[in-house]
C-alpha positions as CSV (number, residue, x, y, z in Angstrom):
1,M,0.0,0.0,0.0
2,A,1.3,3.4,-0.9
3,T,1.6,6.0,1.9
4,V,2.4,9.7,2.0
5,G,3.8,11.9,4.8
6,I,5.8,15.0,5.8
7,K,9.6,14.7,5.8
8,I,12.3,17.2,6.7
9,H,15.9,16.2,6.0
10,K,18.2,17.7,8.6
11,H,21.3,17.1,6.4
12,H,19.7,19.3,3.7
13,K,20.1,22.5,5.7
14,K,20.5,25.5,3.5
15,A,23.0,28.4,3.9
16,D,20.3,30.6,5.4
17,G,19.5,28.0,8.1
18,T,16.2,26.8,6.6
19,Y,15.0,23.3,5.5
20,N,12.7,22.5,2.7
21,V,9.6,20.6,3.8
22,K,9.0,17.6,1.5
23,I,6.2,15.1,0.9
24,R,7.4,11.5,1.3
25,V,5.9,9.0,-1.1
26,A,6.5,5.4,-0.1
27,H,5.5,2.5,-2.3
28,K,6.7,-1.1,-2.9
29,G,9.6,-0.7,-0.4
30,E,10.9,2.5,-1.9
31,K,10.7,6.2,-0.9
32,K,10.6,9.2,-3.2
33,Y,10.1,12.9,-2.3
34,I,8.2,15.9,-3.6
35,D,9.5,19.4,-2.8
36,T,7.0,21.9,-1.4
37,P,7.2,25.7,-1.4
38,H,7.5,25.7,2.4
39,F,10.7,26.2,4.4
40,V,11.1,25.9,8.1
41,V,13.8,26.7,10.8
42,D,14.9,24.7,13.8
43,K,12.4,26.2,16.2
44,Q,9.6,24.9,14.0
45,L,10.8,21.3,14.4
46,T,10.8,18.8,17.3
47,A,14.0,17.1,18.5
48,K,13.3,14.2,16.1
49,S,13.0,16.6,13.2
50,T,9.3,16.4,12.8
51,L,7.2,19.4,12.0
52,K,5.5,21.0,15.1
53,D,4.2,24.2,13.4
54,A,0.5,23.7,13.7
55,T,-0.5,26.2,11.0
56,L,1.9,24.7,8.4
57,R,0.8,21.1,9.3
58,Q,-2.8,22.1,8.6
59,I,-1.8,23.4,5.2
60,L,0.2,20.3,4.4
61,N,-2.5,17.9,5.6
62,K,-4.8,19.2,2.9
63,T,-2.2,18.3,0.3
64,L,-1.7,14.9,1.9
65,D,-5.4,14.2,1.9
66,D,-5.6,15.1,-1.8
67,Y,-2.8,12.7,-2.6
68,R,-4.4,9.9,-0.5
69,I,-7.7,10.4,-2.5
70,T,-5.8,10.2,-5.8
71,I,-4.0,7.0,-4.6
72,S,-7.3,5.5,-3.5
73,N,-9.0,6.3,-6.9
74,L,-6.2,4.4,-8.7
75,G,-7.6,1.2,-7.2
76,P,-5.9,-1.9,-8.8
77,K,-4.0,0.4,-11.2
78,L,-1.8,1.4,-8.3
79,E,0.2,-1.8,-9.0
80,L,1.3,-0.3,-12.3
81,F,3.3,2.3,-10.4
82,N,6.6,2.2,-8.6
83,A,7.6,4.9,-6.1
84,E,9.1,7.2,-8.7
85,T,6.3,7.1,-11.2
86,L,3.7,7.5,-8.4
87,R,5.6,10.5,-7.1
88,N,5.6,12.0,-10.5
89,H,1.9,11.3,-10.9
90,L,1.0,13.0,-7.7
91,R,3.3,15.9,-8.3
92,D,2.3,16.6,-11.8
93,K,-1.5,15.8,-11.9
94,N,-2.6,19.4,-11.3
95,E,0.2,21.1,-13.2
96,P,-1.0,22.9,-16.4
97,M,0.5,21.5,-19.6
98,D,3.1,23.8,-21.1
99,F,4.1,22.7,-24.6
100,F,6.9,25.2,-24.8
101,K,8.5,23.9,-21.6
102,F,8.0,20.3,-22.7
103,C,9.8,21.1,-26.0
104,S,12.7,22.9,-24.3
105,D,13.2,19.9,-21.9
106,H,12.8,17.4,-24.8
107,I,15.4,19.3,-26.9
108,E,17.8,19.5,-24.0
109,A,17.5,15.8,-23.4
110,L,18.4,15.2,-27.1
111,K,21.5,17.4,-26.7
112,N,22.6,15.3,-23.6
113,Q,22.2,12.2,-25.8
114,G,24.6,13.7,-28.3
115,R,21.8,14.2,-30.9
116,K,22.6,17.8,-31.6
117,G,21.4,17.7,-35.2
118,S,17.9,16.6,-34.2
119,A,17.9,19.1,-31.3
120,G,18.8,21.9,-33.6
121,T,16.0,21.3,-36.1
122,L,13.4,20.9,-33.3
123,N,14.6,24.1,-31.6
124,T,14.0,26.0,-34.9
125,V,10.3,24.8,-34.7
126,L,10.1,25.9,-31.0
127,L,11.4,29.4,-31.7
128,S,9.1,29.7,-34.7
129,L,6.1,28.8,-32.5
130,K,7.1,31.3,-29.9
131,D,7.2,34.0,-32.7
132,Y,3.8,33.0,-33.9
133,F,2.0,32.9,-30.5
134,K,4.0,35.8,-29.1
135,G,4.1,34.2,-25.6
136,N,6.2,32.1,-23.3
137,T,3.6,29.4,-22.5
138,L,1.4,27.3,-24.8
139,S,-1.1,24.5,-24.0
140,P,-0.8,21.6,-26.5
141,L,-4.6,21.7,-26.7
142,E,-4.2,25.0,-28.6
143,I,-2.6,23.1,-31.4
144,N,-5.4,21.9,-33.7
145,E,-6.3,21.7,-37.4
146,W,-7.4,25.4,-37.5
147,M,-4.2,26.6,-35.8
148,L,-2.1,24.5,-38.2
149,T,-3.8,26.0,-41.2
150,A,-3.2,29.5,-40.0
151,Y,0.4,28.6,-38.9
152,E,1.2,27.3,-42.4
153,K,-0.1,30.5,-43.9
154,Y,2.2,32.4,-41.5
155,L,5.2,30.4,-42.5
156,R,4.7,30.9,-46.2
157,A,4.6,34.7,-45.8
158,E,7.5,37.1,-45.5
159,R,8.0,37.7,-41.7
160,K,10.5,39.3,-39.3
161,L,12.5,37.2,-36.9
162,T,14.4,38.4,-33.8
163,R,17.2,36.2,-32.5
164,L,20.1,36.5,-30.1
165,N,23.3,36.7,-32.1
166,Q,26.6,37.0,-30.2
167,G,24.8,38.6,-27.2
168,K,22.7,41.0,-29.3
169,L,19.1,40.8,-30.5
170,I,19.1,41.0,-34.2
171,T,15.9,41.4,-36.3
172,R,15.9,40.3,-39.9
173,T,13.3,39.7,-42.6
174,V,13.0,36.2,-44.0
175,K,11.2,35.0,-47.1
176,G,8.2,32.7,-46.9
177,M,8.9,29.0,-46.8
178,S,8.8,26.7,-49.8
179,D,6.8,23.4,-49.9
180,A,9.9,21.5,-49.0
181,A,10.6,23.7,-46.0
182,V,7.0,23.6,-44.8
183,H,7.0,19.9,-45.1
184,N,10.1,19.5,-43.0
185,H,8.9,22.1,-40.4
186,F,5.5,20.4,-39.9
187,R,7.2,17.0,-39.8
188,D,9.3,18.2,-36.9
189,L,6.4,19.8,-35.2
190,R,4.5,16.5,-35.4
191,I,7.5,14.8,-33.8
192,L,7.4,17.2,-30.9
193,F,3.6,17.0,-30.5
194,K,3.6,13.1,-30.5
195,A,6.4,13.2,-27.9
196,A,4.3,15.5,-25.8
197,M,1.3,13.1,-26.1
198,K,3.6,10.2,-24.9
199,F,4.8,12.3,-22.0
200,Y,1.4,13.7,-20.7
201,N,-0.9,10.8,-21.5
202,K,-1.0,7.7,-19.3
203,P,-3.5,5.4,-21.1
204,Q,-2.7,2.5,-18.7
205,I,-4.5,4.4,-15.9
206,G,-7.1,6.1,-18.2
207,E,-5.4,9.5,-18.2
208,N,-5.4,11.2,-21.6
209,R,-4.7,14.9,-21.1
210,I,-4.0,15.3,-24.8
211,P,-7.0,13.4,-26.3
212,Y,-6.1,13.5,-30.0
213,C,-3.4,14.3,-32.5
214,P,-4.4,17.1,-35.0
215,F,-1.9,15.8,-37.5
216,D,-4.2,12.7,-38.0
217,N,-6.6,15.0,-39.8
218,Y,-4.2,17.6,-41.2
219,K,-2.6,16.9,-44.6
220,I,1.0,18.0,-44.5
221,V,2.1,19.3,-47.9
222,D,4.1,16.7,-49.8
223,A,7.8,17.4,-50.1
224,P,8.8,18.0,-53.8
225,E,11.2,15.4,-55.2
226,T,14.7,16.6,-54.5
227,R,17.3,16.7,-57.3
228,K,19.7,13.9,-57.1
229,R,22.8,14.6,-55.1
230,N,25.0,12.4,-57.2
231,L,28.2,13.4,-59.1
232,T,29.7,11.7,-62.2
233,V,33.2,10.2,-62.1
234,E,34.4,13.2,-64.2
235,Q,32.8,15.6,-61.7
236,M,34.5,13.8,-58.7
237,K,37.8,14.1,-60.5
238,A,37.2,17.8,-61.1
239,I,36.7,18.2,-57.3
240,R,39.7,16.1,-56.5
241,D,42.0,17.8,-59.0
242,C,41.0,21.5,-58.8
243,K,43.6,23.9,-57.5
244,V,42.7,25.7,-54.2
245,P,44.8,28.0,-51.9
246,K,46.9,26.2,-49.4
247,D,45.7,26.2,-45.8
248,S,42.3,27.6,-46.9
249,R,38.8,26.6,-46.1
250,A,38.6,25.4,-49.7
251,E,41.5,23.1,-49.1
252,L,39.9,21.8,-45.9
253,A,36.6,21.2,-47.7
254,Q,38.2,19.5,-50.7
255,D,40.3,17.2,-48.5
256,L,37.5,16.1,-46.2
257,F,35.1,15.7,-49.1
258,M,37.4,13.3,-50.8
259,L,38.3,11.6,-47.5
260,S,34.6,11.0,-46.9
261,F,34.3,9.5,-50.4
262,Y,37.3,7.2,-49.9
263,L,35.9,6.0,-46.5
264,C,32.5,5.0,-47.9
265,G,30.7,8.3,-47.4
266,M,31.8,8.9,-43.8
267,N,29.9,11.8,-42.2
268,A,31.7,15.0,-41.3
269,V,30.8,14.7,-37.6
270,D,32.5,11.2,-37.5
271,L,35.6,12.6,-39.1
272,Y,35.6,15.3,-36.4
273,N,35.3,12.8,-33.7
274,L,37.8,10.3,-35.1
275,R,40.8,9.6,-32.9
276,A,44.0,7.5,-33.3
277,S,42.4,4.8,-31.2
278,N,39.9,4.3,-34.1
279,I,42.7,3.2,-36.5
280,I,43.2,-0.5,-35.9
281,K,45.4,-2.8,-38.0
282,G,45.0,-0.6,-41.1
283,R,41.2,-0.1,-40.7
284,V,39.1,2.8,-39.6
285,E,36.6,1.5,-37.0
286,Y,34.0,3.7,-35.4
287,N,30.3,4.0,-34.4
288,R,28.3,6.2,-36.8
289,S,27.0,9.1,-34.7
290,K,23.8,9.6,-36.7
291,T,22.5,6.1,-35.9
292,I,24.4,5.1,-32.8
293,R,21.2,4.3,-31.0
294,R,20.9,1.1,-33.0
295,S,21.4,-2.2,-31.1
296,D,24.8,-2.7,-32.9
297,R,25.7,1.0,-32.0
298,A,26.2,1.5,-35.8
299,F,29.7,0.0,-35.7
300,I,31.6,-0.2,-39.0
301,S,35.1,-1.2,-40.1
302,I,36.5,0.4,-43.2
303,K,39.8,-0.3,-44.9
304,L,42.2,2.6,-44.8
305,V,43.1,2.7,-48.5
306,K,46.2,4.4,-49.8
307,E,44.1,7.3,-51.3
308,A,42.7,8.1,-47.9
309,K,45.8,7.6,-45.7
310,P,47.6,10.9,-46.4
311,L,44.4,12.9,-45.9
312,L,43.6,11.1,-42.7
313,D,47.2,11.7,-41.4
314,K,46.8,15.4,-42.3
315,Y,43.6,15.9,-40.2
316,L,43.4,13.0,-37.6
317,E,43.0,14.5,-34.1
318,K,43.6,18.0,-35.5
319,L,40.0,19.0,-36.4
320,H,38.8,19.3,-32.9
321,I,41.8,21.5,-32.0
322,R,41.3,23.8,-35.0
323,Y,37.5,24.0,-34.4
324,N,36.1,23.9,-30.9
325,S,32.8,22.3,-32.1
326,F,31.6,20.3,-35.0
327,E,29.1,23.1,-35.9
328,N,32.0,25.4,-36.5
329,L,33.8,22.8,-38.7
330,D,30.5,22.2,-40.6
331,R,30.3,26.0,-41.3
332,A,33.9,26.0,-42.5
333,I,33.3,23.0,-44.8
334,N,30.2,24.6,-46.3
335,E,32.0,27.9,-47.0
336,G,35.0,26.0,-48.5
337,L,32.8,23.9,-50.7
338,K,31.4,27.0,-52.4
339,A,34.9,27.9,-53.5
340,V,35.7,24.3,-54.5
341,S,32.5,24.1,-56.5
342,E,33.3,27.3,-58.3
343,R,36.8,26.1,-59.2
344,A,35.5,22.7,-60.4
345,E,32.8,24.5,-62.4
346,L,30.0,22.8,-60.5
347,F,27.1,24.3,-58.5
348,G,25.4,23.6,-55.2
349,I,27.6,20.9,-53.8
350,T,27.3,20.0,-50.1
351,F,29.4,17.6,-48.1
352,Y,26.7,14.9,-48.1
353,W,27.1,14.6,-51.9
354,A,30.3,12.6,-51.3
355,R,28.2,9.9,-49.5
356,H,25.4,10.0,-52.1
357,T,27.9,9.8,-55.0
358,F,29.8,6.8,-53.4
359,A,26.5,4.9,-53.1
360,N,25.3,5.8,-56.6
361,L,28.6,4.8,-58.2
362,G,28.7,1.6,-56.2
363,R,25.3,0.5,-57.4
364,N,24.9,1.9,-60.9
365,K,28.5,1.9,-62.2
366,C,30.1,-1.0,-60.3
367,R,26.9,-3.0,-60.3
368,M,27.2,-4.0,-56.6
369,S,24.0,-5.1,-54.9
370,K,21.9,-2.7,-52.9
371,D,22.5,-4.8,-49.8
372,D,26.3,-4.6,-50.3
373,V,26.2,-0.9,-50.9
374,G,23.9,-0.5,-47.8
375,L,26.5,-2.4,-45.7
376,A,29.2,-0.1,-46.9
377,L,27.1,2.9,-46.0
378,N,26.4,1.4,-42.5
379,H,22.7,1.2,-43.1
380,V,20.4,-1.3,-41.4
381,D,18.1,-3.5,-43.4
382,H,14.8,-3.3,-41.6
383,G,13.3,-5.9,-43.8
384,N,15.9,-8.5,-42.8
385,K,16.4,-7.8,-39.0
386,T,15.7,-11.4,-38.1
387,T,18.1,-12.8,-40.7
388,D,20.8,-10.3,-39.5
389,I,20.7,-12.0,-36.1
390,Y,22.2,-15.1,-37.6
391,I,24.6,-13.5,-40.1
392,E,27.9,-12.0,-39.0
393,K,29.0,-8.9,-40.8
394,D,31.7,-9.5,-43.4
395,W,33.8,-6.4,-43.8
396,S,35.5,-7.8,-46.9
397,I,32.2,-7.0,-48.7
398,V,32.6,-3.4,-47.7
399,D,36.2,-3.5,-48.9
400,E,35.1,-4.8,-52.3
401,V,32.5,-2.0,-52.8
402,Q,35.1,0.6,-51.6
403,S,37.8,-0.8,-54.0
404,K,35.6,-0.8,-57.0
405,V,34.2,2.7,-56.5
406,I,37.6,4.2,-55.9
407,A,39.0,2.4,-59.0
408,L,36.6,4.4,-61.1
409,L,38.5,7.6,-60.1
410,N,41.9,6.0,-60.8
411,E,40.9,4.7,-64.2
412,S,41.7,6.9,-67.2
413,N,38.7,8.3,-69.1
414,E,39.6,6.5,-72.3
415,A,39.9,3.1,-70.6
416,R,36.6,3.6,-68.8
417,I,34.8,4.6,-72.1
418,K,36.2,1.5,-73.8
419,K,34.6,-0.7,-71.2
420,L,31.1,0.6,-72.2
421,T,29.4,-1.8,-74.6
422,D,26.6,0.5,-75.6
423,P,27.7,2.9,-78.4
424,I,25.3,5.5,-77.2
425,E,26.8,5.4,-73.7
426,Q,30.2,5.6,-75.2
427,R,29.4,8.8,-77.1
428,K,27.7,10.3,-74.1
429,S,30.7,9.7,-71.9
430,M,33.1,11.1,-74.5
431,R,31.0,14.2,-74.7
432,L,31.0,14.6,-70.9
433,V,34.8,14.4,-70.9
434,R,35.1,17.1,-73.5
435,L,32.5,19.5,-72.1
436,K,32.5,21.6,-69.0
437,I,29.9,20.0,-66.7
438,T,27.6,21.7,-64.3
439,V,25.2,20.1,-61.9
């Protein structure tokens, strides 16, 4: 049986000589505590540290009676609780729902889990909602189909944003969002809303404080098909061979772009986090940050090929010294790639194109199976999860994909064209070699 009572911890004495009065929740042999807004001094306590202030006891007894009624009303459902979840239920049952506070806490939890990318996109949604509602609190019940319609109209219109930038509030005007941006924004808002439903609702005890999800009846605009982020062999060579200033951001971007390609599309954040301890017997072994929550912790072992070695030697354990955060490195890469793209006579290249191009060449030019390319990319096959339990990963498959893709860049244009059996494909490739190519 769960019980509640008043508790003062004498060892929690504050600097001003006061003690916080707590509510003790005991259940299933455990005890948890709820802070109250009340503080007492020694003269309000007995020698055994119990509360003797009659007025305060009368106030607290009303709270205890309310908690006892709540516990009694749970009936058999009380067995579903432990001391901690019961404490949380009693403490939070009369608290108003604040969607903004929930989002802030949820985003902070993601940061603590190392999921800074997800936290960043969700924080953009939170800031936008605060702009829209012009307030610091929001009930999730205010988010409904009508609100979503008006909010989408707001996002598509030109608007002013005020943000803190290097300690100063800066106001700027931004253009209305495109279909793609609206799609992504509402997708992230739906993620936050469903997380709030999971947090506030307790269906096992019949408590549904957020009774329905408005996204079930609201059609989010479809994202337009994105243009392929794949480069041809000739375009990859143009990036590899273009001349850039020494020790510049362009050189950094060029080197890391090619290093990512040589290491099967390794993400920039993983290059940033790479240490000498990850280099084992001529292989780069690491856990991919983006999907590290997987049961296998997204582990992969990639051969350190000769093309990658000088680049890795150049940057290993130096990136985190040169840039105090991955975000700063990411900005430097993006700036550098603009210069690389211009010198290679390309347009709109981002770092992720190295990964996309590796996959595309592996499948479409080297004719490797999608499963083998997926293994090289460190993807998980959701359709074969049960089978994967029985099959040990064979890194030599990754080596084969890696070897064949890199060989395309080392092969002369004439030799590669001769391999083509289709005359039309031969003429097309010869034309690409002669012409300046833009994406």
